[in-house]
C-alpha positions as CSV (number, residue, x, y, z in Angstrom):
1,M,19.8,-7.1,-7.1
2,D,22.2,-7.1,-10.0
3,D,21.3,-8.2,-13.5
4,T,22.8,-11.7,-13.0
5,A,20.7,-12.4,-9.9
6,L,17.5,-11.2,-11.7
7,I,18.2,-13.4,-14.7
8,R,18.8,-16.4,-12.4
9,Q,15.6,-15.7,-10.5
10,T,13.6,-15.4,-13.8
11,I,15.1,-18.7,-15.1
12,R,14.1,-20.4,-11.8
13,R,10.6,-19.1,-12.0
14,C,10.2,-20.0,-15.7
15,T,11.5,-23.5,-14.9
16,A,9.0,-23.9,-12.1
17,V,6.1,-22.9,-14.4
18,L,7.3,-25.4,-17.0
19,V,7.5,-28.1,-14.3
20,V,4.0,-27.4,-13.1
21,T,2.6,-27.4,-16.7
22,L,4.3,-30.7,-17.6
23,A,3.4,-32.4,-14.3
24,T,-0.2,-31.3,-14.7
25,V,-0.4,-32.7,-18.3
26,G,1.3,-35.9,-17.1
27,V,-1.2,-36.3,-14.3
28,S,-4.1,-35.9,-16.7
29,L,-2.7,-38.5,-19.0
30,Q,-2.0,-41.2,-16.3
31,R,-4.2,-43.0,-13.9
32,S,-4.3,-41.5,-10.4
33,S,-2.4,-44.4,-8.9
34,E,0.6,-43.9,-11.2
35,A,0.7,-40.1,-11.0
36,S,1.6,-39.7,-7.3
37,Y,5.1,-38.6,-8.0
38,L,3.9,-36.1,-10.6
39,L,1.4,-34.7,-8.1
40,I,4.2,-34.2,-5.5
41,L,6.4,-32.6,-8.2
42,A,3.6,-30.2,-9.3
43,T,2.8,-29.3,-5.7
44,G,6.4,-28.6,-4.8
45,A,6.8,-26.3,-7.9
46,V,3.5,-24.5,-7.1
47,V,4.7,-23.9,-3.5
48,Y,8.0,-22.6,-4.8
49,L,6.3,-20.2,-7.1
50,V,4.0,-18.9,-4.4
51,V,6.9,-18.3,-2.0
52,A,9.0,-16.7,-4.8
53,F,6.2,-14.2,-5.7
54,I,5.1,-13.4,-2.1
55,K,8.6,-13.0,-0.6
56,V,9.5,-9.4,-0.5
57,D,13.2,-8.4,-0.4
58,P,14.0,-5.8,2.3
59,P,15.0,-2.4,1.0
60,A,18.7,-1.9,0.8
61,E,20.2,0.4,3.5
62,N,21.6,3.7,2.3
63,T,25.1,3.8,3.7
64,S,25.9,7.3,2.3
65,H,23.6,9.0,4.9
66,S,24.2,9.0,8.6
67,S,21.7,7.5,11.0
68,S,19.1,9.7,12.7
69,T,20.9,9.6,16.0
70,E,24.0,11.1,14.5
71,D,21.9,13.9,12.9
72,E,20.6,15.0,16.3
73,R,24.0,15.7,17.7
């Protein structure tokens, strides 16, 4: 990943953490019947964070070396 992509990823993750925090505070300050949208918002942000931290990027292929079948020839 280049620097720009890493910065964008970090901003998305920080935004998701802020959304979870604000939604959790909002839920605690409202009655449960009024906080349904905040619960959905907080749940979606938590799911995004879990997926973002669990998802592993595949290693980049090294194109400068030949494949193993070409080495055997």
